VOVOMAR-157040 format. One record per residue (C-alpha): residue in three letters; x, y, z. Coordinates in pm, whole numbers, plus 50000, padded with zeros to 5 digits. Layout:
<nodes>
NODE  rest   east  north     up
NODE   Ala      X      Y      Z
...
</nodes>
This chain:
<nodes>
NODE  rest   east  north     up
NODE   Met  47003  49336  50447
NODE   Cys  47316  49186  50547
NODE   Gln  47186  48853  50489
NODE   Ser  47503  48545  50513
NODE   Lys  47484  48186  50341
NODE   Ile  47554  47902  50469
NODE   Ile  47953  47826  50320
NODE   Asp  48067  47447  50418
NODE   Phe  48439  47515  50447
NODE   Ser  48540  47181  50463
NODE   Arg  48712  47216  50078
NODE   Gln  49118  47321  50287
NODE   Lys  49132  47510  49883
NODE   His  48840  47741  49941
NODE   Val  48923  47788  50266
NODE   Phe  49306  47821  50200
NODE   Leu  49155  48087  49962
NODE   Val  48981  48259  50173
NODE   Leu  49269  48277  50476
NODE   Leu  49459  48486  50180
NODE   Ala  49281  48700  50096
NODE   Val  49202  48841  50436
NODE   Leu  49578  48839  50446
NODE   Ile  49591  49014  50138
NODE   Thr  49298  49243  50267
NODE   Asn  49456  49304  50655
NODE   Val  49333  49652  50700
NODE   Thr  49323  49739  51116
NODE   Ala  49330  50145  51043
NODE   Val  48927  50172  50936
NODE   Asn  48822  50482  50829
NODE   Lys  49167  50614  50793
NODE   Val  49169  50817  50419
NODE   Phe  48944  51106  50262
NODE   Gly  48766  51226  50576
NODE   Gln  48645  50850  50777
NODE   Asp  48762  51008  51041
NODE   Asn  48392  51071  51274
NODE   Asn  48576  51345  51450
NODE   Ser  48766  51561  51286
NODE   Gln  48928  51633  50965
NODE   Tyr  49187  51343  50804
NODE   Lys  49541  51400  50885
NODE   Ile  49876  51291  50787
NODE   Lys  50047  51238  51137
NODE   Arg  50297  50966  51108
NODE   Val  50520  50826  50828
NODE   Val  50736  50490  50847
NODE   Ile  51079  50558  50583
NODE   Asp  51197  50202  50560
NODE   Ala  51568  50114  50399
NODE   Gly  51585  49804  50212
NODE   His  51778  49559  50321
NODE   Gly  52076  49597  50626
NODE   Gly  52325  49391  50800
NODE   Lys  52394  49077  50665
NODE   Asp  52129  49116  50434
NODE   Pro  52326  49377  50120
NODE   Gly  52085  49367  49861
NODE   Ala  52263  49476  49517
NODE   Leu  52610  49518  49518
NODE   Gly  52731  49800  49214
NODE   Lys  53088  49725  49140
NODE   Arg  53158  49963  49507
NODE   Tyr  52856  50031  49645
NODE   Lys  52576  49788  49819
NODE   Glu  52217  49826  49810
NODE   Lys  52172  49875  50218
NODE   Asp  52452  50125  50240
NODE   Ile  52336  50376  49957
NODE   Val  51917  50341  50100
NODE   Leu  51950  50349  50407
NODE   Ala  52124  50775  50362
NODE   Ile  51896  50828  50186
NODE   Ala  51598  50706  50411
NODE   Leu  51778  50909  50682
NODE   Lys  51808  51171  50511
NODE   Leu  51413  51191  50343
NODE   Gly  51335  51166  50739
NODE   Thr  51508  51462  50844
NODE   Tyr  51406  51674  50546
NODE   Ile  51072  51633  50717
NODE   Lys  51101  51702  51038
NODE   Glu  51208  52025  50942
NODE   Tyr  50977  52066  50694
NODE   Ile  50666  51951  50765
NODE   Asp  50636  51997  51201
NODE   Asp  50313  51773  51237
NODE   Val  50481  51423  51097
NODE   Glu  50620  51192  51331
NODE   Val  50882  51034  51103
NODE   Ile  50939  50630  51246
NODE   Tyr  51239  50422  51100
NODE   Thr  51199  50044  51012
NODE   Arg  51563  50079  51064
NODE   Lys  51857  50343  51141
NODE   Asp  52157  50147  51085
NODE   Asp  52324  49863  50905
NODE   Ser  52099  49649  51115
NODE   Phe  51960  49342  50937
NODE   Val  51475  49363  51007
NODE   Asp  51289  49057  50824
NODE   Leu  51025  49155  50634
NODE   Tyr  50773  49094  50808
NODE   Lys  50869  49325  51133
NODE   Arg  50945  49615  50853
NODE   Gly  50536  49636  50768
NODE   Asp  50457  49565  51184
NODE   Ile  50618  49874  51310
NODE   Ala  50414  50052  51055
NODE   Asn  50131  49872  51153
NODE   Lys  50170  49947  51509
NODE   Ala  50239  50219  51496
NODE   His  49901  50331  51275
NODE   Ala  50134  50504  51003
NODE   Asp  49929  50685  50723
NODE   Leu  50205  50603  50516
NODE   Phe  50537  50387  50467
NODE   Ile  50763  50416  50153
NODE   Ser  51023  50125  50156
NODE   Ile  51309  50252  49935
NODE   His  51576  50063  49690
NODE   Ala  51821  50065  49438
NODE   Asn  51721  49794  49166
NODE   Tyr  51999  49584  48897
NODE   Tyr  51953  49413  48609
NODE   Ser  52185  49256  48381
NODE   Asn  52180  49455  48090
NODE   Ser  52390  49756  48250
NODE   Arg  52283  50031  48033
NODE   Ile  51916  50015  48176
NODE   Ser  51872  50320  48430
NODE   Gly  51644  50491  48615
NODE   Thr  51364  50533  48883
NODE   Glu  51097  50316  48934
NODE   Thr  50836  50286  49158
NODE   Tyr  50581  49987  49222
NODE   Val  50263  49983  49415
NODE   Met  50138  49629  49542
NODE   Gly  49986  49427  49306
NODE   Leu  50056  49121  49042
NODE   His  50370  49149  48787
NODE   Thr  50238  49195  48461
NODE   Asn  50588  49153  48252
NODE   Asp  50909  48973  48387
NODE   Gln  51094  49242  48422
NODE   Asn  50829  49343  48713
NODE   Phe  50850  49001  48817
NODE   Glu  51264  48969  48804
NODE   Val  51245  49272  49041
NODE   Ala  50929  49184  49315
NODE   Lys  51226  48835  49324
NODE   Lys  51558  49016  49385
NODE   Glu  51321  49219  49700
NODE   Asn  51143  48919  49841
NODE   Ala  51470  48687  49844
NODE   Ala  51581  48952  50111
NODE   Ile  51387  48651  50353
NODE   Ser  51624  48412  50286
NODE   Phe  51817  48553  50571
NODE   Glu  51541  48585  50846
NODE   Asp  51534  48238  51059
NODE   Asp  51229  47998  50942
NODE   Tyr  51083  48191  50671
NODE   Thr  50846  47932  50500
NODE   Thr  50645  47856  50804
NODE   Arg  50656  48227  50870
NODE   Tyr  50571  48305  50513
NODE   Glu  50260  48003  50465
NODE   Gly  50536  47841  50203
NODE   Phe  50617  48141  49992
NODE   Asp  50861  48045  49726
NODE   Pro  50974  48423  49606
NODE   Asn  51150  48237  49226
NODE   Ser  50805  48112  49237
NODE   Ser  50542  48260  49004
NODE   Glu  50292  48076  49111
NODE   Ser  50362  48108  49465
NODE   Tyr  50249  48508  49350
NODE   Ile  49914  48406  49205
NODE   Ile  49782  48520  49617
NODE   Phe  49862  48878  49528
NODE   Ser  49592  48853  49206
NODE   Leu  49343  48724  49426
NODE   Leu  49236  49122  49574
NODE   Gln  49394  49430  49600
NODE   Asn  49534  49621  49882
NODE   Thr  49202  49919  50028
NODE   Tyr  49458  50153  49994
NODE   Leu  49582  50095  49638
NODE   Glu  49410  50440  49502
NODE   Gln  49600  50603  49719
NODE   Ser  49969  50443  49672
NODE   Leu  49903  50476  49290
NODE   Asp  49898  50848  49391
NODE   Phe  50192  50915  49535
NODE   Ala  50360  50711  49372
NODE   Ser  50275  50952  49070
NODE   Leu  50395  51195  49252
NODE   Val  50727  50995  49336
NODE   Gln  50835  50982  48987
NODE   Asn  50693  51295  48876
NODE   Gln  50939  51424  49060
NODE   Phe  51241  51232  48943
NODE   Lys  51195  51283  48623
NODE   Lys  51147  51680  48636
NODE   Arg  51332  51826  48923
NODE   Val  51646  51521  48959
NODE   Asn  51607  51441  48571
NODE   Arg  51579  51124  48635
NODE   Val  51548  50890  48344
NODE   Asp  51125  50746  48425
NODE   Arg  51054  50378  48404
NODE   Gly  50693  50476  48513
NODE   Val  50508  50359  48821
NODE   Arg  50444  49975  48788
NODE   Gln  50249  49654  49037
NODE   Ala  50456  49408  49133
NODE   Gly  50443  49170  49490
NODE   Phe  50608  49292  49767
NODE   Ile  50620  49080  50113
NODE   Val  50697  49379  50240
NODE   Leu  50359  49638  50065
NODE   Trp  50181  49297  50106
NODE   Lys  50159  49324  50499
NODE   Thr  50141  49671  50569
NODE   Thr  49758  49835  50655
NODE   Met  49812  50176  50474
NODE   Pro  49886  50334  50132
NODE   Ser  50251  50180  50007
NODE   Val  50500  50204  49798
NODE   Leu  50845  50012  49691
NODE   Ile  51094  50297  49519
NODE   Glu  51403  50147  49290
NODE   Thr  51547  50523  49322
NODE   Gly  51829  50396  49020
NODE   Tyr  51981  50084  48902
NODE   Leu  52371  50051  49068
NODE   Ser  52431  49786  48748
NODE   Asn  52489  50132  48619
NODE   Ser  52801  50248  48681
NODE   Gly  52677  50671  48591
NODE   Glu  52377  50523  48785
NODE   Glu  52549  50405  49091
NODE   Leu  52844  50709  49073
NODE   Phe  52494  50960  49093
NODE   Leu  52358  50721  49363
NODE   Ser  52635  50702  49624
NODE   Ser  52688  51090  49614
NODE   Glu  52606  51353  49853
NODE   Thr  52456  51495  49604
NODE   Gly  52331  51256  49430
NODE   Gln  52107  51123  49792
NODE   Asp  52028  51469  49871
NODE   Tyr  51844  51505  49548
NODE   Ile  51643  51172  49610
NODE   Ala  51571  51235  49916
NODE   Ser  51419  51616  49784
NODE   Ala  51228  51453  49558
NODE   Ile  51081  51195  49756
NODE   Phe  51030  51453  49981
NODE   Arg  50874  51674  49773
NODE   Ala  50634  51434  49657
NODE   Phe  50583  51323  50000
NODE   Arg  50424  51750  50088
NODE   Asp  50183  51673  49755
NODE   Tyr  50050  51443  49903
NODE   Lys  50050  51482  50240
NODE   Gln  49850  51853  50083
NODE   Asn  49646  51631  49804
NODE   Ile  49437  51407  50074
NODE   Glu  49371  51661  50303
NODE   His  49207  51855  50050
NODE   Lys  49052  51565  49961
NODE   Ser  48908  51482  50318
NODE   Asn  48693  51819  50370
NODE   Phe  48554  51808  50037
NODE   Ser  48180  51706  50094
NODE   His  48009  51600  49728
NODE   Leu  47673  51456  49926
NODE   Asn  47421  51404  49619
NODE   Thr  47094  51502  49877
NODE   Lys  46858  51363  49651
NODE   Glu  46996  51001  49710
NODE   Ala  46929  50817  49983
NODE   Leu  47147  50780  50222
NODE   Arg  47263  50432  50283
NODE   Phe  47542  50262  50508
NODE   Arg  47762  50024  50275
NODE   Ile  48119  49812  50466
NODE   Gln  48365  49781  50220
NODE   Val  48567  49442  50089
NODE   Ile  48745  49491  49796
NODE   Ser  48894  49751  49604
NODE   Ser  49088  49607  49281
NODE   Arg  49239  49701  48934
NODE   Lys  49011  49489  48826
NODE   Gln  48638  49422  48743
NODE   Leu  48581  49071  48993
NODE   Lys  48208  48943  48912
NODE   Pro  47974  48988  49189
NODE   Asp  47885  48615  49180
NODE   Ser  48306  48561  49277
NODE   Arg  48412  48263  49522
NODE   Ile  48538  48580  49713
NODE   Phe  48185  48642  49832
NODE   Lys  48052  48350  49809
NODE   Ala  47875  48408  50218
NODE   Tyr  47714  48729  50026
NODE   Glu  47416  48784  49881
NODE   Asp  47397  49158  49808
NODE   Val  47743  49283  49653
NODE   Lys  47810  49611  49532
NODE   Glu  48033  49748  49300
NODE   Tyr  48120  50114  49270
NODE   Lys  48355  50217  49007
NODE   Val  48608  50540  49155
NODE   Asp  48859  50650  48873
NODE   Asn  49007  50414  48778
NODE   Leu  48928  50155  49065
NODE   Tyr  48614  49936  49140
NODE   Lys  48546  49880  49547
NODE   Tyr  48304  49609  49658
NODE   Ala  48036  49623  49944
NODE   Val  47848  49408  50124
NODE   Cys  47511  49469  50325
NODE   Ser  47311  49779  50315
NODE   Thr  47146  49943  50612
NODE   Ser  47011  50327  50657
NODE   Ser  47140  50259  50989
NODE   Tyr  47449  50384  51133
NODE   Glu  47473  50146  51439
NODE   Glu  47371  49805  51246
NODE   Val  47600  49878  51005
NODE   Val  47909  49860  51234
NODE   Lys  47752  49616  51408
NODE   Lys  47783  49422  51107
NODE   Gln  48115  49550  51043
NODE   Ala  48248  49252  51311
NODE   Glu  48136  48988  51149
NODE   Val  48181  49112  50737
NODE   Arg  48581  49175  50942
NODE   Lys  48522  48745  50966
NODE   Asp  48618  48692  50688
NODE   Phe  48751  49007  50509
NODE   Lys  49002  49160  50788
NODE   Gly  49055  49524  50666
NODE   Ala  48662  49609  50628
NODE   Phe  48537  49965  50684
NODE   Val  48200  50134  50701
NODE   Ile  48093  50301  50389
NODE   Ala  47890  50628  50328
NODE   Val  47700  50558  49920
NODE   Lys  47411  50799  49762
NODE   Gly  47327  50631  49478
NODE   Asn  47575  50450  49315
NODE   Glu  47839  50694  49467
NODE   Ile  48026  50681  49783
NODE   Ile  48029  50990  50004
NODE   Asp  48219  51155  50262
NODE   Leu  48131  50952  50599
NODE   Ser  48173  51182  50838
NODE   Glu  48006  51460  50640
NODE   Ala  47697  51179  50578
NODE   Leu  47670  51074  51017
NODE   Lys  47608  51498  51020
NODE   Glu  47351  51397  50794
NODE   Ile  47228  51236  51016
NODE   Asp  47295  51437  51328
NODE   Asn  47147  51697  51151
NODE   Gln  46775  51500  51068
</nodes>
């Protein structure tokens, strides 16, 4: 059953939290990953490449070069590699020249294109010029001061936008309190984002001989606004003279772009292989539910986030906790309920389960057809 309790939404604080939760899980591309397309095997068809900063926003400043110019060159090279070697993928850029694009528009470009992956490319800066290396970020709450500093630097781009305080609901990139919104819920596609980020860092380390600073989480507005697996790649430190020289060179840009390309190629192969893999457990009864949240941290079923729902189920998938509401054996019924649930969780989508496992939705529907 999928029953909603009657809630008093008169308290402004609660409404604020619910609205933020809806924004963070704003996933309109439902049933996109791991074979949740009911008609065919899932394929990665579109990738959006985002060159950070641009125009009036120079980004980080090295002794001789600007972040906006370096990352644009890398972004264009990456897109060229994908178009040349993977002919079934459409490449879309948020910018192809030295123009300024609002942060929210970058996510909109990807969302409207129904992209399967969003790659934002940046270069870093730190007060200690000896620091070097690459790091790849996924959406989440920063766990240390350095991650916070990186997020502040990249989010500061909103200051170049007109009326940004209204558009971003009073978000202050320099205030740690503003980032609490990113701790409420995690991106629905966190698992896939982490997978791609790990592949990127592995390529940088093994193939380009870069210092591996790891996969990290922080609250980036440009990732928050996207509705697909998304990463932000810091390709190196312009504050380090050696790394600035490498990133500004044609050879260095080729190496960085080719590393990201190889990570994308491997990610595409992995995702498409998984989507074709069925792991139905025929001994368990087939049920349909509606997934509303995916989080790296375990949440309590009685959390106020789930206050409107009685039947909350937790599923552990690798290092992620996934939470679903409603339970029915009827696919038609769960699709109808999905519309109601999306009033509270805009990115909610239908999943199939057997016992305590989430199974492939397309295979579950085939099972029903064969009965």
